[in-house]
Steps between C-alpha positions, in 0.01 A plus 500: 500500500706813560196739503330287767819479701553877492140565613532247778823655619346848485196391701704325764741788539243783496446509878873472559574780257277734697711434808838530323703816479808622322721263306311185597179633346679618187661160457168317531337732247788446257465121526127521433557722196767266364262203527233694311749598231610140453140389485420744221802380299447126547388303191145376479415139581490395135862609458658313786274196461620475141859523618446231764327272249777556248771420753304196616454383144871534429586314818250224426633456149852464640385250761315301235804479271618142483866481601728329252614150580866408508468343154326807358770723641757277334334550160478876554870507583586295191312743279665803659846346465435425132392861448807646668739263323341575161530874550867466594562310176322763291679788672836362389536632145835334428571202273159468334528356148244543223315182404224633275382836365162504326403742226272693738779558749421212739827377642619191689828515693675234707778448749640214707487534878689290754265270686208587270609419147390679186226759539309682228371855499221622274464875440184619321259792484128417494251752362269463798484675839659330797169408668387307191825301484500437875139385492568248226813356662376494861122524527443279192795271563299180460391607149857509367459165330229657282742734322858387568588196283791416730263440791247220516354585839554721805309414815508678834533238774491735798483871576693630799404852595462757226835466325609135503367197309607142441450394137527191283597562140507256212718595205365436152687265269765668284491467118628159405478404868865598541433557869261249656218585742617709798317635800588737783382569853582858591452758770428843353480840663406842367606839630394845386706800605393827348489459124710181496359147525713193565370145452748243630509126543701188562447126514373346821358178636133457579368186662169502314676512161760222476673416172248417229507193278607588147675824605856582601495734800719791387621788717497875453630796687587741600282658236308826484321750280540873558233734363552877473325774303710617209645842593296771333241251375279359780287311246799271431672254733860388509516131590819327615483124547780314677476129422697224671396140434647156548300274267659184644545189290766438235490803273791668320562853626484640148142375463403630844639845429324518166167389645510740796597810304234425236245442777556854625468655154179305435362600839531870417326451166208308645464733797457793261239308305314417820499858624392636162188284483167685513353520849146352506234763560321481834140380486 
């Protein structure tokens, strides 16, 4: 475009240049030279067409994005609030009491919070890189019932954007059926910032999943798992799990506390077993 323009300008101005003198002629010559210089420096068609297509593609993708409904935005906000509240609880290092310490160093702590009740905190190190742990807990969420005896089923009811899901979880019966069948409807969100992953959740209501016959609808949250590479050992992951559950029904607190702390210890054991399984060879 610029080469043609410069030639056209040169042709049109040629007769006028012959009749110009002094500064006017010098100025016209300078303009013509500047156009030629710009023409020689301008990118070829393939370059700017690619840029235009790329910008158009980005714009189209943004225009095609489905805006969130008011209800979807409500779920996203619930998940974000659960995440922020969980992190505030974990950041406060005061008044945690030891519940259980396993032989391998796995530890469960607890504290009582106003307006929340008793919360439990699992601290473990898993001999697997962060991506493997994250993949099992997030990408393979619906397979948790295959390896975690405390979970009968996890089902994703709805995905909202990339980071938020609505789930229905059925808890497995406890030994001796001390705690009867419970289920949960939760909103979960995941965030990854640098080398830290946070998976948070809280109970919610979902019209398509009312209370189920034979189950007591329990409540959880705020709850979260924080995954970080072990300093100096990127092949290992430090996992912190904040657990807050109201099992509902008539259950003594001593039984609830025992069940929840043992649930966390068992979770760590079975997660390790799951991650250590041989990966099937690709065909």
